[in-house]
C-alpha positions as CSV (number, residue, x, y, z in Angstrom):
1,D,-22.1,-21.4,15.4
2,R,-20.6,-17.9,15.1
3,L,-19.4,-18.4,11.6
4,A,-22.9,-19.3,10.4
5,R,-24.3,-16.3,12.2
6,Y,-21.6,-13.8,11.0
7,P,-20.3,-15.2,7.7
8,A,-18.8,-11.8,6.7
9,G,-17.4,-11.1,10.1
10,E,-14.0,-9.6,10.7
11,L,-12.3,-13.0,11.2
12,S,-14.5,-15.2,9.0
13,E,-11.8,-15.6,6.4
14,N,-9.4,-16.9,9.1
15,A,-12.0,-19.3,10.3
16,R,-12.8,-20.6,6.8
17,D,-9.1,-20.9,6.0
18,W,-8.6,-23.0,9.2
19,L,-11.6,-25.1,8.4
20,G,-10.3,-25.7,4.9
21,E,-6.9,-26.7,6.2
22,A,-8.5,-29.1,8.7
23,H,-10.5,-30.8,5.9
24,Y,-7.4,-30.8,3.6
25,V,-5.3,-32.6,6.2
26,K,-8.1,-35.2,6.5
27,R,-8.2,-35.5,2.7
28,D,-11.8,-34.4,2.8
29,Y,-11.3,-32.5,-0.4
30,A,-14.9,-31.6,-1.2
31,A,-15.3,-29.8,2.2
32,A,-11.8,-28.2,1.9
33,L,-12.6,-26.8,-1.6
34,D,-15.9,-25.3,-0.3
35,E,-14.1,-23.4,2.5
36,F,-11.1,-22.3,0.4
37,R,-13.4,-21.1,-2.4
38,R,-15.5,-19.1,0.1
39,V,-12.3,-17.4,1.3
40,V,-11.4,-16.5,-2.3
41,D,-14.9,-15.5,-3.4
42,D,-16.0,-13.7,-0.2
43,H,-12.7,-12.1,0.8
44,P,-10.6,-11.6,-2.4
45,G,-8.5,-8.9,-0.8
46,S,-7.7,-11.0,2.3
47,P,-4.2,-12.1,3.1
48,K,-5.6,-15.6,3.1
49,A,-6.8,-15.5,-0.5
50,A,-3.5,-16.5,-2.1
51,G,-3.1,-19.4,0.2
52,S,-6.6,-20.5,-0.4
53,M,-6.1,-20.3,-4.2
54,L,-2.9,-22.4,-3.8
55,K,-4.7,-25.1,-1.9
56,I,-7.5,-25.2,-4.4
57,G,-4.9,-25.8,-7.1
58,Y,-3.3,-28.5,-5.0
59,I,-6.6,-30.2,-4.5
60,Q,-7.5,-30.0,-8.2
61,D,-4.0,-31.5,-9.0
62,E,-4.4,-34.3,-6.4
63,R,-7.9,-35.1,-7.9
64,E,-6.3,-35.3,-11.3
65,D,-8.3,-32.3,-12.6
66,W,-5.2,-30.9,-14.2
67,Q,-6.7,-28.4,-16.5
68,R,-8.5,-26.6,-13.6
69,A,-5.4,-27.0,-11.4
70,R,-3.3,-25.3,-14.1
71,E,-5.9,-22.5,-14.5
72,T,-6.1,-21.9,-10.7
73,L,-2.3,-21.9,-10.2
74,E,-1.7,-19.7,-13.2
75,G,-4.4,-17.3,-12.0
76,L,-2.6,-17.2,-8.6
77,T,0.7,-16.3,-10.2
78,R,-1.0,-13.4,-12.1
79,K,-3.0,-12.1,-9.1
80,F,-0.3,-12.5,-6.5
81,P,3.0,-12.4,-8.5
82,D,5.4,-11.6,-5.7
83,S,3.9,-13.9,-3.0
84,T,5.4,-17.0,-1.5
85,E,2.2,-18.8,-2.7
86,S,3.0,-17.7,-6.3
87,R,6.4,-19.2,-6.0
88,L,4.9,-22.5,-4.7
89,A,2.3,-22.4,-7.5
90,R,5.1,-22.1,-10.2
91,S,6.9,-25.0,-8.6
92,R,3.7,-27.2,-8.8
93,L,3.1,-26.1,-12.4
94,E,6.6,-27.1,-13.3
95,R,6.2,-30.5,-11.6
96,M,2.9,-31.0,-13.4
97,S,4.6,-30.2,-16.7
98,R,7.4,-32.6,-16.0
99,E,4.8,-35.3,-15.3
100,G,2.9,-34.6,-18.5
101,H,-0.1,-32.9,-16.9
């Protein structure tokens, strides 16, 4: 597997992002979190980092880990303030507040 052989390769963040998305759609949240966290940790400057942070926050929210979800989503809005992902994170934070989370 190329990703295993070249974990820091030029396109590895794209591969990890797609793997995370595939796991997310299947609701395999543990595997999705692993992939999205690797994008954020290994490629913090990648264009995929904001989307991965957003999905991490979504997963934490869906798992009812509201404190971590809030921390992740707020961190996203600070790190990528003008991004589409930041707007989506603020929307999720507002919804969480309305629901008492």
